N, C-alpha and C positions, 0 to 999 in steps of 0.2 A: 492347963494353961495353953492357949493357942499359939500358932505361929505368928510372929510379929509382921505387921504390914509396913512397908516402906514406900517411898515415893521417889520416882525418877522424873527429871524434867526433860521434855522433848520439845523440839521445834522443827517444823517441816516447811520447805520452801517451794515456790513455783508450782510446777505441774503436780507435785504430790499433794498440794492443797485441795485438788479435785476430790480426793478421798475423805476429806475432813469437813466437819461443820464450819461455817464461816468464822465463828469465834476462836477457832484454833488455827486459822491461816496466819502464817508468819509470826506466831505468838508463842511464847513459852507456855506450856501447860503440864500439869502433873499426871503421872501414870502410877497408880498404886499396884504394888506387887508383893507377893510372898516368896520366900526362898530366893533362888538366883536363876531366874529364867534366862534363856538365850535372848540376845537382843533382837534377833529376827522374829522370835515368838512374840515379844512385846510389841514390835512394829506391826505385826499382823493383827494382834489383839486390838490395837488402836484403830485399825481399819485400812492401813496402807499395805499393799502387797510388798513384801520385803525385796522381791526381785526388781522393783521399780526404784529402789534406793541405790544411788551411785556412791554416796559419800556419807560416812558416819564420823562425827566428831565426839570424842569423849573427853570432857574437861579441856577442850580446845585442840586436842591431838587427834589425828586421823587414826581410825581403827578399822579392822576388817569385820565383816558380818559373821563369819563362820565361828569364831572362837569367843566373841564378846558375850559376856553374861552380865546381867544386872546384879549388883550386890549392895549391901548396906555398908557404908564406910563410917 
């Protein structure tokens, strides 16, 4: 049996949209992942340099890049 695949929802704004295809500009979109990758790794995999991100909201609350990990709830 394989590792389950989960989906996290991302939305990027303003100058970060430069790194994304137009259909992902200022829109919610899903990112599929296995395990519990660091949020910075997920951001990079989407195509946005994590060093360009100034604010991360998780369920509406501000969180820091360094310790956040995606997980299935």
